[in-house]
C-alpha positions, -999 to +999 in steps of 0.1 A: -443-922-009-462-925-042-460-898-069-482-869-060-498-843-083-496-809-064-531-795-068-529-784-032-498-775-012-512-794+017-503-826-002-466-819+005-471-819+043-452-848+059-445-855+094-409-866+086-388-858+055-359-882+048-334-887+020-358-911+004-381-883-005-377-865-038-394-838-058-403-850-093-412-828-122-433-844-149-440-825-182-459-855-197-428-864-218-400-868-192-398-871-155-370-853-136-360-861-101-348-827-088-333-835-054-338-852-022-363-831-003-343-835+028-314-817+010-336-791-007-358-781+022-336-769+050-345-748+079-336-711+076-326-712+112-296-734+103-282-705+082-267-672+092-248-686+122-219-663+113-238-632+124-253-602+108-253-591+071-262-625+056-275-633+022-289-668+014-282-683-020-293-716-036-272-738-058-283-773-069-308-776-042-286-765-014-289-732+006-256-714+013-246-686+036-231-655+020-219-626+041-220-590+030-186-575+042-180-538+046-149-520+032-132-486+034-159-460+036-187-486+035-205-498+066-231-528+067-257-528+094-284-555+100-318-545+112-347-567+120-359-573+085-333-556+063-296-548+057-284-512+055-253-501+036-240-466+045-211-447+028-188-423+047-185-391+027-151-383+010-137-417+020-142-434-014-113-431-038-122-442-074-090-450-091-100-476-116-132-475-138-121-502-162-150-521-176-176-495-164-192-478-194-204-447-176-201-432-142-224-403-134-210-378-108-235-350-116-252-354-082-219-357-062-208-330-038-175-318-052-160-303-020-127-321-021-097-310-041-090-347-048-124-352-064-110-342-098-073-342-104-076-324-138-102-311-162-099-312-200-111-278-211-115-290-247-139-318-238-151-314-203-162-277-204-188-262-227-195-225-233-172-198-220-152-201-188-161-171-165-135-148-151-142-159-115-132-194-125-100-184-142-114-178-177-120-148-199-157-151-203-152-148-241-161-173-267-139-158-294-111-132-298-102-111-328-068-118-343-040-095-331-059-085-300-046-079-265-068-086-234-078-058-211-090-068-176-119-055-156-153-066-144-155-082-178-126-089-203-124-066-233-098-064-260-080-039-282-069-048-317-034-038-327-031-046-364-015-015-380+019+001-379+028+025-351-001+015-329+005+013-291-017+007-260-020+038-239-035+043-205-063+068-203-087+080-175-112+054-188-087+026-192-062+014-218-069+024-254-052+018-287-035+049-301-015+056-332+019+073-330+019+104-353+049+123-364+050+160-357+069+190-369+106+181-373+099+146-359+098+114-381+087+079-370+099+049-388+087+013-381+108-017-392+088-049-386+115-072-398+139-057-372+112-052-346+122-016-342+103+017-339+126+047-345+118+083-336+140+109-354+143+146-350+153+171-377+187+186-368+187+223-361+155+224-341+170+211-309+203+209-291+220+177-281+249+171-257+283+178-273+267+197-302+287+227-315+258+252-315+258+282-337+229+306-331+236+325-364+208+351-369+185+337-343+169+363-322+166+354-285+142+375-264+154+362-230+182+337-224+192+322-191+227+308-192+245+291-163+279+299-178+294+307-211+324+286-221+341+297-253+353+269-275+387+286-280+407+308-257+437+329-265+465+346-246+491+372-256+517+395-238+521+431-249+557+442-257+575+475-256+547+497-242+510+499-234+504+514-268+519+484-287+494+464-308+488+427-300+474+398-320+453+371-305+429+352-327+403+337-304+367+347-293+380+350-257+412+354-239+437+373-218+460+402-228+490+406-205+498+444-206+532+458-207+545+463-172+550+500-167+537+531-149+506+549-159+507+587-158+478+604-141+450+620-161+461+603-194+445+580-220+465+553-239+451+532-268+463+500-284+450+477-311+440+441-307+441+422-340+416+393-339+400+374-368+371+364-345+358+399-344+336+417-369+325+453-371+291+443-357+306+423-328+302+432-291+335+432-272+334+428-235+364+438-214+373+434-177+406+444-159+428+424-135+453+447-118+476+433-092+475+464-070+453+478-043+465+514-045+441+544-050+461+554-081+454+520-098+417+522-088+416+553-110+427+533-141+398+522-164+396+502-196+371+505-224+365+497-261+373+527-283+362+511-316+354+477-333+360+468-369+365+436-389+394+416-375+403+441-348+392+463-320+409+492-301+413+494-263+414+526-241+435+526-210+424+558-191+437+572-159+412+596-143+431+602-111+456+630-103+483+606-091+502+582-113+499+545-110+530+525-103+546+498-124+527+466-117+514+435-136+481+442-153+458+420-174+427+426-196+402+398-202+381+400-234+350+382-248+337+386-283+300+381-290+288+380-325 
């Protein structure tokens, strides 16, 4: 076949194409023989014999078959005139983006916990993170503040000595500890201590040796009175014999003898715990149940500094026998 100038595609029509036929390109300077037409022009029907999902490629005048192969989460379907690639949701695991300059996931449906393994709050989040998402909703926080939860996060600033956070009916509030009468508050920041001290004398502590002095008590309820010192003494010779017992409370063992009916006997108790203004309380303990002893009474005749006098009075008409008798005393004031 002679060289043909293609002014009309009909000029390329041949009844039979063999390896002797070539396509020449002439640019008026050089002439290039591209390929044997029999190798270049192949029937499309000879390709795609492997089945669906076929792409045709051309290299150096030859048509090649290239299959599109599906993978995990990707399905390839061939229709009449096109190929369809479909992706199964949540089946794609992106673990290597090397060489990819950007990857936009803004339109993705983030419903899987594996979608994002971690978030960099410094670079991936802008603005303030809301409470519902684990944040505070705040963009800044004053120094020395503590957070207070609620529908929104608030804060209280603790930046002065003796400030504490106190619960109120409207929520926690910052309050300042204030010293009161006979109460001192000392804060030591280096030792991390807050000390509350009381002035001695305005309160009573356990194991205190309390002296009321001239204190006037309108009403006083006492479970028991326990004197700090108790004394005991035994009377000698007779029931008129003086005794000495220096204690605010104690027991006097009387001389063992009979008491004549309708008589009164006195004896002195020397005691440095008593003053002329003191109150002396007496009670008797007689080891007898006779009517005669029931007629014996004891009382305080007089009180002076360092001593008091006791009356032993028999008001009955029958003498009391010789039995053991005791007098208990308590000095107040």
